[in-house]
C-alpha positions as semicolon CSV with decimal commas, in nm:
position;residue;x (nm);y (nm);z (nm)
1;X;16,054;13,965;3,413
2;X;16,270;14,237;3,260
3;X;16,376;13,989;2,991
4;X;16,072;14,092;2,783
5;X;16,261;14,404;2,677
6;X;16,590;14,371;2,492
7;X;16,910;14,447;2,682
8;X;16,992;14,779;2,507
9;X;16,658;14,927;2,610
10;X;16,639;14,798;2,966
11;X;16,815;15,107;3,100
12;X;16,574;15,338;2,915
13;X;16,273;15,147;3,046
14;X;16,402;15,162;3,401
15;X;16,483;15,535;3,373
16;X;16,135;15,613;3,236
17;X;15,976;15,405;3,509
18;X;16,182;15,578;3,778
19;X;16,061;15,914;3,645
20;X;15,700;15,821;3,722
21;X;15,741;15,587;4,021
22;X;15,661;15,697;4,372
23;X;15,870;15,640;4,682
24;X;15,703;15,299;4,722
25;X;15,860;15,180;4,392
26;X;15,529;15,163;4,207
27;X;15,400;15,387;3,927
28;X;15,047;15,523;3,905
29;X;14,868;15,413;3,589
30;X;14,777;15,777;3,525
31;X;15,145;15,852;3,450
32;X;15,223;15,546;3,237
33;X;15,116;15,713;2,912
34;X;15,369;15,991;2,966
35;X;15,648;15,737;3,013
36;X;15,545;15,541;2,702
37;X;15,545;15,863;2,498
38;X;15,894;15,944;2,627
39;X;16,008;15,615;2,473
40;X;15,837;15,697;2,142
41;X;15,561;15,443;2,189
42;X;15,202;15,513;2,087
43;X;14,960;15,610;2,363
44;X;14,715;15,361;2,504
45;X;14,354;15,445;2,579
46;X;14,244;15,414;2,941
47;X;14,059;15,097;2,845
48;X;14,367;14,943;2,677
49;X;14,586;15,037;2,972
50;X;14,344;14,882;3,219
51;X;14,313;14,565;3,009
52;X;14,691;14,535;2,972
53;X;14,752;14,571;3,345
54;X;14,444;14,393;3,479
55;X;14,546;14,175;3,772
56;X;14,882;14,351;3,802
57;X;14,781;14,625;4,044
58;X;14,992;14,495;4,331
59;X;14,899;14,778;4,568
60;X;14,529;14,799;4,485
61;X;14,577;15,173;4,429
62;X;14,603;15,184;4,049
63;X;14,978;15,129;4,048
64;X;15,213;14,890;3,872
65;X;15,562;14,757;3,936
66;X;15,868;14,786;3,714
67;X;15,817;14,425;3,602
68;X;15,462;14,499;3,488
69;X;15,574;14,823;3,323
70;X;15,847;14,633;3,137
71;X;15,593;14,382;3,005
72;X;15,366;14,670;2,903
73;X;15,652;14,835;2,711
74;X;15,726;14,506;2,532
75;X;15,357;14,472;2,439
76;X;15,348;14,829;2,306
77;X;15,662;14,770;2,102
78;X;15,516;14,456;1,944
79;X;15,199;14,649;1,865
80;X;15,399;14,934;1,715
81;X;15,604;14,692;1,503
82;X;15,286;14,529;1,374
83;X;15,136;14,869;1,293
84;X;15,453;14,972;1,109
85;X;15,442;14,652;0,903
86;X;15,080;14,728;0,814
87;X;15,179;15,084;0,730
88;X;15,429;14,953;0,474
89;X;15,148;14,756;0,309
90;X;14,927;15,065;0,309
91;X;15,206;15,271;0,151
92;X;15,256;15,007;-0,121
93;X;14,881;15,009;-0,190
94;X;14,883;15,390;-0,207
95;X;15,162;15,382;-0,466
96;X;14,988;15,110;-0,668
97;X;14,688;15,338;-0,728
98;X;14,882;15,654;-0,806
99;X;15,035;15,792;-0,486
100;X;15,408;15,850;-0,445
101;X;15,646;15,625;-0,246
102;X;15,723;15,911;-0,005
103;X;15,350;15,922;0,080
104;X;15,292;16,250;-0,097
105;X;15,057;16,301;-0,385
106;X;14,703;16,176;-0,390
107;X;14,473;15,920;-0,545
108;X;14,167;16,017;-0,743
109;X;13,841;15,915;-0,576
110;X;13,703;15,855;-0,927
111;X;13,997;15,625;-1,010
112;X;13,931;15,421;-0,695
113;X;13,559;15,409;-0,776
114;X;13,638;15,269;-1,126
115;X;13,889;15,021;-0,981
116;X;13,635;14,885;-0,732
117;X;13,378;14,860;-1,012
118;X;13,622;14,677;-1,243
119;X;13,714;14,436;-0,966
120;X;13,344;14,379;-0,898
121;X;13,384;14,451;-0,529
122;X;13,023;14,445;-0,407
123;X;13,011;14,751;-0,182
124;X;12,870;15,100;-0,220
125;X;13,206;15,260;-0,282
126;X;13,089;15,615;-0,362
127;X;12,967;15,702;-0,014
128;X;13,262;15,523;0,145
129;X;13,520;15,713;-0,058
130;X;13,346;16,045;-0,010
131;X;13,338;15,993;0,366
132;X;13,719;15,968;0,370
133;X;13,777;16,258;0,129
134;X;13,764;16,492;0,427
135;X;13,866;16,803;0,234
136;X;13,621;16,715;-0,049
137;X;13,895;16,761;-0,308
138;X;13,803;16,454;-0,512
139;X;14,136;16,302;-0,410
140;X;14,256;16,099;-0,113
141;X;14,587;16,206;0,034
142;X;14,790;15,940;0,215
143;X;14,637;16,005;0,559
144;X;14,284;15,978;0,416
145;X;14,375;15,667;0,214
146;X;14,536;15,505;0,518
147;X;14,234;15,584;0,736
148;X;14,005;15,423;0,480
149;X;14,209;15,102;0,467
150;X;14,250;15,073;0,843
151;X;13,898;15,162;0,954
152;X;13,698;14,846;1,016
153;X;13,400;15,033;1,162
154;X;13,259;15,152;0,827
155;X;13,134;14,901;0,572
């Protein structure tokens, strides 16, 4: 199953797994996050980790094998790649409304309010924008702008 991770990274995956594996050759799920972080991958919540490894606990003790870990790494890498692609779109959107390509600068909340009004987007934009202007500056910095575009829990 190790074929899910490209050849150049197989050694890194195995080394990270060995760092967290016990003498039985299995790794406790509690240590998987540390190994993923060591490889520069984003952390998974306990729920995501359980869902990703459901049915793969070969020992019944909350442990996974190298093969399962390798598949988990491949899944995390695909997720990270997708997030990075979305981040490029967010950065382009930020620039299109006044931010800088290096993700510095800011976008006026008032400018965004006018833009939504001109585009006749039928949402109450004032409260939405103000909820993301966390420092109440009247401007959205890149992190605030990105959070607004990626948050599907507020509408």
